[in-house]
C-alpha positions as CSV (number, residue, x, y, z in Angstrom):
1,M,-1.1,21.1,10.3
2,T,-0.4,22.6,7.0
3,T,2.2,25.3,6.0
4,G,2.3,26.3,2.3
5,R,2.6,23.1,0.3
6,R,3.7,20.9,3.2
7,S,1.6,19.0,5.7
8,A,2.2,16.3,8.3
9,L,-0.3,13.6,8.6
10,G,1.3,12.1,11.7
11,T,3.4,13.0,14.7
12,A,7.1,12.2,15.1
13,A,8.1,10.6,18.4
14,P,10.7,8.1,19.7
15,R,9.8,4.5,19.7
16,V,9.1,3.3,23.3
17,S,9.3,-0.3,24.3
18,R,8.9,-2.0,27.7
19,L,9.2,-5.7,28.6
20,C,7.5,-6.6,31.8
21,S,7.2,-10.0,33.5
22,V,5.3,-11.2,36.6
23,E,6.3,-14.5,37.9
24,G,3.8,-16.9,39.4
25,D,4.2,-20.4,40.8
26,D,3.8,-22.3,37.5
27,E,4.2,-19.7,34.8
28,I,5.7,-16.3,33.9
29,T,3.4,-13.8,32.2
30,V,5.2,-11.6,29.7
31,S,3.5,-8.3,28.8
32,W,5.0,-6.6,25.7
33,I,4.3,-2.9,25.3
34,H,5.4,-1.2,22.2
35,T,4.2,2.2,20.9
36,E,5.3,3.9,17.8
37,E,4.6,7.3,16.2
38,Y,6.2,8.7,13.1
39,T,5.7,11.5,10.6
40,L,3.9,11.0,7.4
41,S,4.8,14.2,5.5
42,V,3.2,15.5,2.3
43,G,5.4,18.1,0.7
44,S,6.7,19.5,-2.6
45,P,9.6,19.7,-3.1
46,F,10.2,16.5,-1.2
47,T,13.6,17.7,-0.1
48,V,12.2,19.8,2.8
49,P,10.4,17.0,4.7
50,L,13.2,14.6,3.7
51,S,15.8,16.8,5.3
52,Q,13.7,16.9,8.5
53,L,13.4,13.1,8.5
54,L,17.2,12.7,8.0
55,A,17.9,15.1,10.8
56,A,15.6,13.2,13.1
57,A,17.3,9.9,12.1
58,R,20.6,11.5,13.0
59,D,19.6,13.2,16.2
60,R,16.9,11.1,17.7
61,Y,18.0,7.6,16.5
62,E,21.7,8.3,16.3
63,C,22.0,7.2,12.6
64,S,25.3,8.1,10.9
65,T,24.8,6.2,7.6
66,V,22.1,5.5,5.1
67,Y,21.5,2.8,2.6
68,F,19.1,3.0,-0.4
69,V,16.8,0.5,-2.1
70,A,15.5,2.2,-5.2
71,D,13.6,1.6,-8.5
72,H,15.6,1.9,-11.7
73,A,13.2,4.6,-12.7
74,C,13.9,6.8,-9.7
75,K,17.5,7.9,-10.5
76,S,16.9,11.6,-10.1
77,V,15.1,11.2,-6.8
78,L,17.8,8.9,-5.6
79,E,20.5,11.3,-6.4
80,T,18.7,14.1,-4.7
81,A,18.2,12.0,-1.6
82,R,21.9,11.1,-1.5
83,E,22.7,14.8,-1.6
84,E,20.3,15.6,1.2
85,A,21.8,12.8,3.3
86,L,25.3,14.2,2.8
87,T,24.1,17.6,3.7
88,C,22.7,16.2,7.0
89,G,26.1,14.5,7.7
90,L,24.9,10.9,6.8
91,A,27.2,8.9,4.7
92,T,25.7,6.7,2.0
93,L,26.9,3.1,2.3
94,G,25.4,1.9,-1.0
95,T,22.3,1.3,-3.1
96,S,20.4,-1.8,-4.1
97,S,18.4,-1.5,-7.3
98,L,15.1,-3.0,-8.3
99,T,13.0,-3.0,-11.5
100,G,9.9,-2.1,-9.5
101,Q,8.1,-5.1,-11.1
102,E,6.1,-7.7,-9.3
103,S,8.8,-10.2,-10.2
104,D,11.1,-8.4,-7.7
105,K,8.9,-9.4,-4.8
106,G,10.5,-12.8,-4.2
107,I,13.0,-14.3,-1.8
108,E,15.7,-14.2,-4.5
109,S,15.6,-10.3,-4.5
110,V,15.5,-10.3,-0.7
111,Q,18.6,-12.5,-0.4
112,R,20.5,-10.5,-2.9
113,I,19.8,-7.2,-1.1
114,W,20.6,-8.8,2.3
115,R,24.0,-9.8,0.9
116,E,24.5,-6.3,-0.6
117,M,23.7,-4.6,2.7
118,S,26.0,-6.9,4.6
119,S,28.9,-6.3,2.2
120,A,28.3,-2.5,2.4
121,G,28.5,-2.6,6.2
122,V,24.9,-1.8,7.1
123,L,24.5,-1.9,10.9
124,R,21.6,-1.4,13.3
125,R,22.0,2.4,13.2
126,T,22.0,2.6,9.4
127,L,18.8,4.2,8.0
128,V,17.5,2.2,5.0
129,I,15.5,4.3,2.6
130,G,13.2,2.8,0.0
131,I,12.5,4.9,-3.1
132,G,9.9,3.8,-5.7
133,G,6.5,2.3,-6.2
134,G,4.5,-0.2,-4.2
135,V,6.8,-3.2,-4.9
136,T,9.8,-1.3,-3.6
137,C,8.0,-0.1,-0.5
138,D,6.8,-3.6,0.3
139,I,10.2,-5.2,-0.1
140,T,12.2,-2.4,1.6
141,G,10.0,-2.8,4.7
142,F,10.4,-6.5,4.7
143,I,14.2,-6.3,4.3
144,A,14.5,-3.7,7.0
145,G,12.4,-5.7,9.4
146,T,14.4,-8.9,9.0
147,Y,18.0,-7.7,8.5
148,M,19.8,-7.9,11.9
149,R,16.3,-8.5,13.5
150,G,15.2,-5.0,12.4
151,V,16.9,-1.8,11.3
152,L,15.4,1.6,10.9
153,Y,13.9,2.5,7.5
154,A,12.0,5.3,5.7
155,L,10.0,5.4,2.5
156,L,9.8,7.9,-0.4
157,P,6.9,6.5,-2.5
158,T,7.0,7.8,-6.0
159,T,3.8,6.3,-7.5
160,L,0.2,7.0,-6.5
161,M,-0.3,3.4,-5.6
162,A,2.6,3.6,-3.2
163,Q,1.6,7.0,-1.8
164,V,-2.0,6.1,-0.9
165,D,-1.6,2.3,-0.2
166,A,1.8,0.5,0.0
167,A,3.6,3.1,2.1
168,I,0.7,3.4,4.6
169,G,0.1,1.1,7.5
170,G,3.4,-0.7,8.0
171,K,2.5,-3.8,6.0
172,T,5.5,-5.5,4.4
173,G,5.6,-8.6,2.3
174,I,7.0,-10.7,-0.5
175,N,5.4,-13.3,-2.8
176,L,5.9,-17.0,-2.6
177,H,4.8,-19.8,-4.9
178,G,2.5,-17.4,-6.8
179,Q,0.7,-16.2,-3.7
180,K,0.8,-12.5,-3.2
181,N,2.4,-11.2,0.1
182,L,2.4,-14.7,1.6
183,I,5.5,-13.9,3.6
184,G,5.6,-10.6,5.5
185,A,5.1,-8.8,8.8
186,F,4.0,-5.4,10.2
187,Y,7.0,-3.2,10.6
188,H,6.6,0.5,10.6
189,P,9.1,3.0,9.1
190,I,10.4,6.0,11.1
191,G,9.0,8.3,8.4
192,V,7.3,8.5,5.0
193,V,7.8,11.4,2.6
194,I,5.2,11.9,-0.1
195,D,5.4,14.4,-3.0
196,P,2.0,14.5,-4.8
197,D,3.6,16.3,-7.7
198,A,5.5,13.2,-8.6
199,I,2.3,11.4,-9.7
200,R,1.6,13.9,-12.5
201,S,4.5,12.5,-14.6
202,L,3.6,8.9,-14.2
203,P,2.6,6.8,-17.3
204,D,-1.2,6.7,-17.8
205,R,-1.4,3.0,-16.9
206,V,0.5,3.4,-13.6
207,L,-1.4,6.5,-12.6
208,A,-4.7,4.8,-13.3
209,S,-3.7,1.8,-11.3
210,G,-3.1,4.0,-8.3
211,L,-6.4,5.7,-8.8
212,A,-8.1,2.3,-8.4
213,E,-7.0,2.2,-4.8
214,V,-8.2,5.8,-4.4
215,I,-11.6,4.8,-5.7
216,K,-11.6,1.8,-3.3
217,V,-11.2,3.9,-0.2
218,A,-13.6,6.5,-1.6
219,V,-16.4,4.0,-2.0
220,I,-15.9,2.3,1.3
221,G,-15.5,5.4,3.5
222,S,-15.3,8.8,1.8
223,P,-18.1,10.3,-0.2
224,E,-16.1,13.5,-0.4
225,L,-13.2,11.7,-2.1
226,F,-15.5,9.9,-4.4
227,E,-17.1,13.1,-5.6
228,T,-13.6,14.6,-6.1
229,V,-12.6,11.8,-8.5
230,A,-16.0,11.1,-10.0
231,T,-15.7,13.4,-13.0
232,A,-11.9,13.6,-13.2
233,T,-9.8,12.3,-16.1
234,L,-6.1,11.3,-16.2
235,G,-5.5,14.6,-17.9
236,N,-7.0,16.5,-15.0
237,F,-4.6,14.9,-12.6
238,R,-1.7,16.0,-14.8
239,S,-2.8,19.6,-15.4
240,D,-4.3,20.4,-11.9
241,P,-1.8,20.0,-9.1
242,A,-4.4,21.0,-6.6
243,L,-6.5,18.0,-7.6
244,A,-3.6,15.6,-7.2
245,W,-2.8,17.1,-3.7
246,A,-6.4,16.9,-2.6
247,V,-6.8,13.3,-3.8
248,V,-3.6,12.1,-2.1
249,R,-4.4,13.8,1.2
250,L,-8.0,12.6,1.3
251,A,-7.0,9.0,0.3
252,I,-4.3,8.8,3.0
253,R,-6.6,10.1,5.7
254,E,-9.3,7.6,4.8
255,K,-6.8,4.7,4.7
256,L,-5.5,5.7,8.1
257,R,-9.1,6.0,9.4
258,Q,-9.9,2.5,8.2
259,L,-6.7,1.1,9.6
260,S,-7.3,2.6,13.0
261,R,-10.1,0.1,13.6
262,D,-7.8,-2.9,13.2
263,P,-4.2,-1.8,12.5
264,M,-2.6,-5.3,12.9
265,E,-5.4,-7.0,11.0
266,V,-6.2,-9.4,13.8
267,G,-9.9,-9.3,12.9
268,D,-11.6,-11.2,10.1
269,L,-11.7,-10.8,6.4
270,R,-14.8,-8.7,6.3
271,R,-12.9,-5.4,6.7
272,P,-13.9,-2.8,4.1
273,L,-10.4,-2.4,2.8
274,N,-10.8,-5.8,1.2
275,F,-13.3,-4.3,-1.3
276,G,-12.2,-5.5,-4.8
277,H,-9.4,-7.7,-3.4
278,C,-11.1,-11.1,-3.2
279,V,-11.6,-11.3,-6.9
280,G,-8.7,-8.9,-7.6
281,H,-6.1,-11.1,-6.1
282,A,-7.5,-14.1,-8.0
283,I,-7.2,-12.2,-11.2
284,E,-3.6,-11.1,-10.3
285,A,-2.5,-14.7,-9.6
286,E,-4.1,-16.2,-12.7
287,L,-2.8,-13.6,-15.1
288,G,0.7,-14.1,-13.7
289,Y,0.8,-10.4,-12.7
290,D,0.5,-9.2,-16.3
291,W,-2.0,-6.7,-15.0
292,L,-1.0,-4.0,-12.5
293,H,-2.4,-4.4,-9.0
294,G,-4.8,-1.5,-9.4
295,E,-6.2,-2.9,-12.6
296,C,-7.0,-6.2,-10.9
297,V,-8.6,-4.4,-7.9
298,A,-10.7,-2.3,-10.4
299,A,-12.1,-5.4,-12.0
300,G,-12.6,-6.9,-8.6
301,M,-14.6,-3.9,-7.4
302,A,-16.7,-4.0,-10.5
303,V,-17.5,-7.7,-9.9
304,A,-18.3,-7.0,-6.2
305,S,-20.5,-4.1,-7.1
306,R,-22.5,-6.1,-9.6
307,L,-22.7,-8.9,-7.1
308,G,-24.0,-6.5,-4.5
309,A,-26.7,-5.4,-6.9
310,R,-27.7,-9.0,-7.7
311,T,-28.1,-9.7,-4.0
312,G,-30.0,-6.5,-3.1
313,H,-27.3,-4.8,-1.1
314,T,-26.1,-2.3,-3.7
315,D,-28.2,0.3,-5.5
316,P,-27.9,-0.2,-9.3
317,D,-27.3,3.6,-9.6
318,L,-24.2,3.3,-7.4
319,V,-23.0,0.4,-9.4
320,A,-23.4,2.5,-12.6
321,R,-21.5,5.4,-11.0
322,V,-18.6,3.2,-9.8
323,L,-18.3,1.5,-13.2
324,A,-18.4,4.9,-14.9
325,V,-15.5,6.3,-12.8
326,L,-13.4,3.2,-13.5
327,E,-14.1,3.3,-17.2
328,R,-13.3,7.0,-17.5
329,L,-9.9,6.2,-16.1
330,S,-9.4,3.3,-18.6
331,L,-9.5,0.8,-15.8
332,P,-11.0,-2.7,-16.5
333,V,-14.5,-3.6,-15.3
334,H,-14.6,-7.2,-16.3
335,V,-12.5,-10.3,-15.6
336,P,-10.5,-11.0,-18.8
337,D,-12.0,-13.7,-21.0
338,E,-8.8,-15.8,-21.1
339,V,-8.8,-16.4,-17.3
340,T,-12.6,-16.3,-16.5
341,Q,-12.8,-19.9,-15.6
342,A,-9.4,-20.0,-13.9
343,V,-10.4,-17.1,-11.6
344,W,-13.6,-18.8,-10.7
345,D,-11.7,-22.0,-9.9
346,H,-9.3,-19.9,-7.8
347,L,-12.3,-18.5,-5.8
348,V,-13.6,-22.0,-5.3
349,R,-10.3,-23.2,-4.0
350,I,-10.1,-20.2,-1.5
351,E,-13.7,-21.0,-0.3
352,R,-12.7,-24.6,0.2
353,V,-9.6,-23.7,2.2
354,R,-11.6,-21.3,4.3
355,N,-14.3,-23.9,5.1
356,G,-16.9,-22.2,2.9
357,S,-16.0,-18.6,3.5
358,L,-15.1,-16.0,0.9
359,H,-16.1,-12.8,2.6
360,I,-16.7,-10.7,-0.5
361,V,-17.0,-7.0,0.5
362,V,-19.8,-5.2,-1.4
363,P,-20.9,-1.6,-1.2
364,K,-24.2,-0.7,0.5
365,G,-23.8,3.0,-0.4
366,L,-21.0,5.5,-0.5
367,G,-19.1,5.1,2.7
368,A,-20.8,1.9,3.8
369,T,-20.1,-1.8,3.0
370,T,-21.2,-5.3,4.0
371,S,-19.7,-8.7,3.5
372,L,-21.1,-11.8,1.7
373,P,-19.7,-14.8,3.7
374,S,-19.8,-17.0,0.6
375,W,-20.7,-16.9,-3.0
376,P,-24.5,-16.5,-3.1
377,A,-26.6,-19.3,-4.4
378,G,-28.5,-18.4,-7.5
379,V,-26.0,-15.9,-8.8
380,A,-24.0,-17.2,-11.8
381,W,-20.3,-16.2,-12.1
382,Q,-20.7,-15.4,-15.8
383,D,-23.4,-12.9,-15.0
384,V,-21.3,-10.7,-12.8
385,R,-17.7,-11.3,-13.9
């Protein structure tokens, strides 16, 4: 599983599809069978697993060209990836650039990159590689899944948020009319390459935002991970590479474990991974994405934890521990004053659209959650926000 500073958290294998039909008198039943396996590699330097991924794309999927979608801030990683592609005999057709901001996640950016890919000659056997944070991972997957009805793609996530969340699970999406990820699909890459050392040079705010997602999966399913980050500071993550590696590995494994229960999200909204997201998404929308995603989730987790205590589901001591970890990492634990009423109104609208259902996930203990179907009577928004 692990050799030196490299590990594979998945198994590479060809995609296998089979379309079967059984014809009856009045109908034809179509059974679609589609299995996928791919490698999620954790390694430093990232060039080793990237070279293996590129070789697999060349030999197994018969790719001869690559096309990059990359954040402006990832120029050195992009240049190295281009060199690795050339070494593997894959010609680079071109690169589309993104700012990495939430404003990129719209149909305008998608249309621009579609046009750039078409002009560059991207074909079905071109490997599209996304390099950057969560926004870039989301939009690269969406573009790859829709261009020519689906081309192969891979991801090199460079932020902690992307490494433990956006690049895991095959979810792609873009925003529309102010609604986050309203348009999207499940479309898996052929590989993901993660270098935990990259997170040690992230700006404090970006690093903390990613740690919010780490705390989320720790609370809902991994007491070991929670204890690992419970006393850590941002400085610890910069000075201790072993800590960064341990956190990334544990968070990815827990995210995959959670996803294995319902990988296509065909179930309801009570799944534990929604912890912090009901209120968090409302904050994100009402602030116009001025806060980073992890900051909104952090405030959402704080609200959900306090709500859990008010309804008797969450031990106050656990609430205090969760809030202490968030505050130590300079993450918000309250809905900002300027949008307090707007966020509440947003939640009311959601509840109305869902016929009275909110499904707010609250912790029952480390590694366990429950879901409140609607806002509990007798609990004032101002008391927990």
